[in-house]
C-alpha positions as CSV (number, residue, x, y, z in Angstrom):
1,M,-1.8,-15.8,-22.2
2,K,0.8,-15.2,-19.5
3,V,-0.5,-13.0,-16.7
4,A,1.6,-10.7,-14.5
5,A,0.4,-9.0,-11.3
6,V,1.8,-5.8,-9.9
7,I,1.0,-4.7,-6.3
8,C,1.1,-0.9,-6.4
9,E,-0.2,2.5,-5.4
10,F,0.4,4.7,-8.4
11,N,0.3,7.7,-6.1
12,P,0.5,9.2,-8.7
13,F,1.3,7.0,-11.8
14,H,4.6,8.3,-13.1
15,N,7.3,7.6,-15.7
16,G,9.1,5.1,-13.3
17,H,5.8,3.1,-13.3
18,K,5.5,3.4,-17.0
19,Y,9.1,1.9,-17.3
20,L,8.1,-1.0,-15.2
21,I,4.8,-1.7,-17.1
22,D,6.6,-1.5,-20.5
23,K,9.4,-3.8,-19.3
24,I,6.8,-6.4,-18.1
25,K,4.9,-6.3,-21.4
26,A,8.1,-6.5,-23.5
27,E,9.8,-9.3,-21.6
28,H,7.5,-11.2,-19.2
29,A,3.8,-11.2,-19.8
30,D,0.9,-10.5,-22.2
31,C,-1.5,-9.2,-19.6
32,I,-1.0,-7.1,-16.4
33,I,-3.2,-6.9,-13.3
34,A,-2.6,-3.9,-11.1
35,I,-3.6,-4.5,-7.5
36,M,-3.7,-0.9,-6.3
37,S,-4.3,0.9,-3.0
38,G,-7.4,3.0,-3.1
39,N,-8.1,6.2,-1.2
40,F,-5.5,5.6,1.5
41,V,-1.9,4.3,1.1
42,Q,0.7,2.3,3.0
43,R,2.7,5.2,4.2
44,G,-0.3,6.1,6.4
45,D,-1.6,9.0,4.2
46,I,-4.5,9.8,1.9
47,A,-3.9,9.3,-1.8
48,I,-2.9,12.4,-3.8
49,T,-5.9,11.9,-6.1
50,D,-8.8,9.6,-6.5
51,K,-8.4,5.9,-7.3
52,F,-10.5,5.9,-10.5
53,Q,-8.3,8.6,-12.0
54,R,-5.2,6.6,-11.1
55,A,-6.8,3.4,-12.5
56,K,-7.5,5.2,-15.8
57,N,-3.9,6.3,-16.1
58,A,-2.7,2.8,-15.4
59,L,-5.0,1.4,-18.1
60,L,-3.9,4.0,-20.6
61,N,-0.2,3.1,-19.9
62,G,-0.5,-0.7,-20.4
63,C,-2.3,-2.3,-17.5
64,D,-5.2,-4.5,-18.5
65,L,-7.1,-4.9,-15.2
66,V,-7.0,-2.6,-12.1
67,V,-8.5,-3.9,-8.9
68,E,-8.4,-2.4,-5.4
69,L,-6.3,-3.6,-2.5
70,P,-8.9,-3.1,0.2
71,T,-8.3,-0.2,2.6
72,I,-7.7,-2.4,5.6
73,Y,-4.7,-3.9,3.9
74,A,-3.5,-0.8,2.2
75,L,-3.0,0.6,5.7
76,S,-1.1,-2.3,7.0
77,S,2.5,-3.4,7.6
78,A,4.6,-4.5,4.6
79,E,4.0,-8.1,5.5
80,K,0.2,-7.9,5.5
81,F,0.2,-5.5,2.5
82,A,2.2,-8.1,0.5
83,K,0.2,-11.0,1.8
84,A,-3.2,-9.5,0.8
85,G,-1.9,-8.4,-2.6
86,V,-0.6,-11.9,-3.3
87,Q,-4.0,-13.4,-2.3
88,I,-5.7,-11.2,-4.9
89,A,-3.1,-12.1,-7.6
90,D,-3.5,-15.8,-6.9
91,A,-7.3,-15.5,-7.0
92,L,-7.1,-13.9,-10.4
93,G,-4.8,-16.6,-11.8
94,A,-1.6,-14.5,-12.1
95,D,1.4,-16.5,-13.3
96,I,4.1,-14.1,-12.1
97,L,4.3,-11.2,-9.6
98,C,6.6,-8.3,-10.8
99,F,8.0,-5.6,-8.7
100,G,10.7,-2.9,-8.9
101,A,13.7,-3.5,-6.7
102,E,17.0,-1.9,-6.0
103,N,18.6,-5.4,-6.4
104,D,17.1,-7.7,-9.1
105,D,19.1,-10.9,-8.2
106,I,16.0,-13.0,-7.5
107,E,17.9,-16.0,-6.1
108,K,19.7,-13.8,-3.5
109,L,16.4,-12.3,-2.6
110,K,14.8,-15.7,-2.2
111,S,17.7,-16.8,0.0
112,L,17.2,-13.7,2.1
113,S,13.5,-14.4,2.5
114,D,14.3,-17.9,3.9
115,A,16.1,-16.2,6.8
116,F,12.7,-15.4,8.3
117,E,12.2,-19.1,8.9
118,N,15.6,-19.4,10.7
119,P,15.1,-19.8,14.5
120,D,18.4,-18.0,15.3
121,F,17.4,-15.0,13.2
122,N,14.0,-14.8,14.8
123,K,15.5,-15.1,18.3
124,K,17.9,-12.2,17.5
125,L,15.1,-10.2,15.9
126,K,12.9,-10.5,19.1
127,E,15.9,-9.5,21.2
128,L,16.6,-6.4,19.2
129,I,12.9,-5.3,19.2
130,S,12.7,-5.9,23.0
131,N,15.7,-3.6,23.4
132,G,13.9,-0.8,21.6
133,E,14.9,-1.1,17.9
134,Y,12.0,-0.5,15.5
135,Y,11.2,-3.5,13.2
136,P,12.9,-2.6,9.9
137,K,16.2,-1.7,11.7
138,A,16.0,-4.8,13.8
139,V,15.5,-7.0,10.8
140,S,18.6,-5.4,9.1
141,L,20.8,-5.8,12.2
142,A,19.6,-9.4,12.8
143,I,20.4,-10.3,9.1
144,K,23.8,-8.7,9.4
145,E,24.7,-10.7,12.5
146,I,23.3,-14.1,11.6
147,Y,24.2,-14.0,7.9
148,S,26.4,-11.2,6.5
149,A,26.6,-7.5,5.8
150,E,26.0,-8.3,2.1
151,Y,22.6,-9.8,2.9
152,S,21.8,-6.9,5.2
153,D,22.6,-4.5,2.3
154,L,19.9,-6.2,0.2
155,L,17.3,-4.8,2.6
156,N,18.3,-1.2,1.9
157,G,15.5,0.8,0.4
158,A,11.7,0.6,1.0
159,N,11.2,-1.4,-2.2
160,N,13.5,-4.1,-1.2
161,T,11.8,-4.5,2.2
162,L,8.5,-5.0,0.3
163,T,10.3,-7.3,-2.1
164,I,11.2,-9.8,0.7
165,E,7.6,-9.7,1.9
166,Y,6.3,-10.4,-1.6
167,I,8.6,-13.4,-1.9
168,K,7.6,-14.7,1.5
169,A,3.9,-14.3,0.6
170,L,4.3,-16.2,-2.7
171,K,5.4,-19.4,-1.0
172,G,2.7,-22.0,-1.4
173,T,1.3,-20.4,-4.5
174,H,2.0,-21.2,-8.2
175,I,3.1,-17.6,-8.8
176,S,6.8,-16.9,-9.5
177,P,8.5,-13.6,-8.4
178,V,10.1,-11.4,-11.0
179,A,12.3,-8.5,-9.8
180,I,12.9,-5.6,-12.2
181,K,15.7,-3.3,-11.3
182,R,14.6,0.2,-10.6
183,E,15.7,3.0,-12.9
184,G,16.5,6.5,-12.0
185,V,15.9,7.7,-8.4
186,D,15.4,6.0,-5.0
187,H,12.0,5.3,-3.7
188,D,11.6,8.4,-1.5
189,S,14.2,10.6,-3.3
190,N,13.5,14.4,-3.5
191,I,15.5,14.8,-6.6
192,A,14.8,13.9,-10.3
193,I,17.0,12.3,-12.9
194,K,16.1,13.1,-16.5
195,N,12.3,12.5,-16.7
196,I,12.1,10.2,-13.6
197,A,11.2,11.3,-10.1
198,S,9.9,9.5,-7.1
199,A,6.2,9.6,-6.3
200,T,7.1,11.5,-3.0
201,H,8.9,14.2,-5.0
202,I,6.0,14.5,-7.6
203,R,3.4,14.8,-4.8
204,Q,5.4,17.7,-3.3
205,L,5.6,19.4,-6.7
206,I,1.9,19.1,-7.1
207,R,1.2,20.5,-3.6
208,D,3.7,23.3,-4.2
209,N,2.0,24.2,-7.5
210,T,5.2,23.6,-9.3
211,A,5.5,22.0,-12.8
212,Y,5.5,18.2,-12.7
213,S,4.5,17.2,-16.2
214,D,8.1,16.0,-17.1
215,F,7.6,13.1,-14.6
216,T,3.9,12.0,-15.2
217,D,1.3,12.3,-17.8
218,M,-1.4,12.6,-15.1
219,I,-3.1,16.0,-14.9
220,I,-4.1,16.5,-11.3
221,E,-6.4,19.5,-10.8
222,S,-7.9,18.3,-7.5
223,Y,-5.5,17.0,-4.9
224,T,-5.6,16.1,-1.2
225,D,-4.0,17.1,2.0
226,I,-4.4,14.9,5.1
227,N,-4.3,18.0,7.3
228,K,-7.8,18.9,6.0
229,L,-9.0,15.9,8.1
230,E,-7.0,17.0,11.2
231,T,-10.0,18.0,13.4
232,A,-11.8,14.7,12.5
233,I,-8.7,12.7,13.3
234,L,-8.1,14.3,16.7
235,Y,-11.8,14.1,17.6
236,R,-11.8,10.4,16.7
237,L,-8.7,9.6,18.8
238,R,-9.9,11.7,21.8
239,T,-13.3,9.8,21.9
240,M,-11.8,6.3,21.7
241,S,-11.3,4.3,24.9
242,K,-7.9,2.8,25.7
243,E,-9.3,-0.6,24.9
244,E,-10.5,0.6,21.5
245,I,-7.0,2.0,20.8
246,E,-5.4,-1.2,21.9
247,N,-7.4,-3.1,19.4
248,L,-6.0,-1.1,16.5
249,P,-3.6,-2.9,14.1
250,D,0.1,-2.8,15.1
251,V,-0.6,-1.4,18.6
252,K,1.2,-3.4,21.3
253,E,3.6,-3.1,24.2
254,G,1.6,-0.3,25.8
255,L,1.5,2.0,22.8
256,H,-2.2,2.5,23.3
257,N,-1.5,4.4,26.5
258,R,0.9,6.7,24.7
259,I,-1.6,7.3,21.9
260,Y,-4.4,8.0,24.4
261,E,-2.4,10.6,26.2
262,C,-0.8,12.2,23.2
263,A,-4.2,12.7,21.5
264,R,-5.3,14.8,24.4
265,N,-2.1,16.8,24.5
266,S,-1.7,17.6,20.8
267,S,-3.5,20.5,19.0
268,S,-2.5,19.5,15.5
269,L,-1.7,16.4,13.4
270,K,1.9,17.4,13.1
271,E,2.2,17.8,16.9
272,L,0.5,14.5,17.5
273,Y,3.1,12.6,15.4
274,T,6.0,14.6,17.0
275,N,4.7,13.6,20.4
276,L,4.1,10.0,19.5
277,K,7.5,9.4,17.7
278,T,10.1,7.3,19.5
279,K,13.1,5.2,18.3
280,R,10.9,2.1,18.6
281,Y,8.1,3.2,16.2
282,T,8.6,4.4,12.6
283,L,6.6,7.4,11.6
284,A,4.9,5.4,8.8
285,R,3.7,2.8,11.4
286,L,2.3,5.6,13.6
287,R,0.5,7.3,10.7
288,R,-1.1,3.9,9.7
289,I,-2.3,3.4,13.2
290,V,-3.9,6.8,13.3
291,M,-5.6,6.3,9.9
292,C,-6.9,2.9,11.1
293,A,-8.4,4.7,14.1
294,L,-10.0,7.3,11.8
295,L,-11.6,4.6,9.7
296,G,-12.4,2.0,12.4
297,I,-10.0,-0.7,11.2
298,T,-9.3,-3.3,13.9
299,K,-6.7,-6.0,14.4
300,E,-9.3,-8.7,13.6
301,M,-10.2,-7.1,10.3
302,Q,-6.6,-6.8,9.2
303,N,-5.7,-10.4,10.2
304,A,-8.4,-11.9,8.1
305,N,-7.8,-13.1,4.5
306,V,-9.0,-11.1,1.5
307,Q,-12.7,-11.9,0.9
308,Y,-13.6,-10.0,-2.3
309,I,-12.1,-8.2,-5.3
310,R,-13.3,-4.8,-6.3
311,V,-12.8,-3.9,-10.0
312,L,-11.8,-0.3,-10.6
313,G,-10.8,-0.4,-14.3
314,I,-10.6,-2.9,-17.2
315,S,-9.6,-3.4,-20.8
316,D,-11.0,-5.9,-23.2
317,K,-8.1,-8.2,-22.6
318,G,-8.4,-7.8,-18.8
319,S,-12.1,-8.7,-18.9
320,K,-11.2,-12.3,-19.8
321,L,-9.6,-12.7,-16.3
322,L,-12.7,-12.0,-14.3
323,S,-14.6,-15.3,-15.1
324,K,-11.7,-17.2,-13.5
325,S,-11.7,-15.3,-10.2
326,A,-11.7,-17.5,-7.1
327,L,-13.0,-14.6,-5.0
328,P,-16.4,-12.8,-5.2
329,L,-16.2,-9.7,-7.6
330,V,-17.6,-6.3,-6.8
331,C,-18.2,-4.5,-10.1
332,K,-21.6,-2.9,-9.3
333,Y,-22.8,-1.4,-6.1
334,P,-25.0,-2.3,-4.3
335,Q,-25.9,-5.4,-6.3
336,D,-22.5,-7.3,-5.9
337,Y,-22.1,-5.9,-2.3
338,N,-25.4,-7.5,-1.3
339,K,-24.1,-10.9,-2.3
340,L,-21.1,-10.7,0.1
341,N,-21.0,-12.4,3.5
342,D,-21.1,-10.2,6.7
343,N,-17.4,-10.2,7.2
344,A,-16.7,-9.2,3.6
345,K,-19.4,-6.4,3.9
346,A,-17.7,-5.1,7.1
347,C,-14.4,-4.9,5.1
348,F,-16.1,-3.2,2.1
349,D,-17.8,-0.7,4.4
350,I,-14.3,0.6,5.3
351,D,-13.6,1.2,1.6
352,I,-16.9,3.1,1.5
353,K,-16.0,5.1,4.6
354,A,-12.6,5.9,3.1
355,G,-14.3,7.1,-0.1
356,E,-16.7,9.4,1.9
357,L,-13.8,11.0,3.7
358,F,-11.7,11.4,0.6
359,P,-13.4,14.5,-0.9
360,L,-13.2,16.3,2.5
361,A,-9.4,16.2,2.1
362,I,-9.4,17.9,-1.3
363,T,-7.7,21.2,-1.1
364,N,-9.8,23.2,-3.7
365,D,-13.5,23.6,-4.0
366,D,-14.0,20.5,-6.2
367,K,-15.9,18.1,-3.9
368,S,-17.5,16.2,-6.8
369,Y,-15.8,12.9,-6.2
370,C,-18.4,10.3,-5.0
371,E,-17.3,6.8,-4.2
372,L,-20.5,5.0,-4.8
373,K,-21.4,6.9,-8.0
374,S,-18.1,6.2,-9.7
375,Q,-18.2,3.8,-12.6
376,I,-15.6,1.2,-13.5
377,I,-13.1,2.7,-16.0
378,K,-13.2,0.8,-19.3
379,I,-10.5,1.2,-22.0
């Protein structure tokens, strides 16, 4: 049995994801593991709907095993997001890692990933960052100068940025990368083509109470809004010391001083991000830092390797993969949790905290979601 892994968010699961899963099953693998962000996602936001509902949809549309990418990595940079996902894929015995990409020339993408080991590239990258360029832009400019505009163009689009990080993270494992060309619209596009729309566009339709069923078969009656947690977020930031803020992931070069002051001079989440935003820091990075503050995620936590695998959903075929796991599995709480070491428990506690906050961000009166009472979805 050939096993493919997909590192994903399915926020929500839509027809573009369905195309990817069908393509993998038809051409590349017999079994698919989805390594999915849980209650919070990499853009520094809360997921539109709960992770068990998203896991169920993934299973109904062809995935065989859905496991959670722990919250501390879901709220991390592309590099750490990819590294953690690959560690889980490797621990579960995946043969290939599949991902959607704007460019599916895997040899070119591999060559581009090698650039990050080039001393000249890294020297130029540091120079650009020190001059105020934010990381994604600095990478693109350094690639263009050291290599060529053609290679720089390969980095266009959020998916291709992650693609390079996946390929980098796969080095030293037995897993092969498989790029599948995206169909339809760009990653964050606000338009639709036929029956395919980006997750960003679908989320906006859901929150605007506009029809979205052409683009996803998910029925989302209870959805979230991060602004529902606005007071909790501002309270958390205002009660943190500068030292605590400095210990948040991705905080460096004096950014902790800026966060400390802006938190005290902002009366809303929107105002906070407006006050924090500069050319050097992407909005996604700032949002992730703020969410890490809310949840208590530190640099030390995020720099550690993955220490457990939490199962969210499973099919009969997927169940055969669990016995081969090289990492401890959490299928039942608290039984499996109690078997973890202290560091793993500290990481899992963040998942629990994220789950306890999640229903507070739901926009309607349905607060029934309970992290610890939710059962593994079985198809």
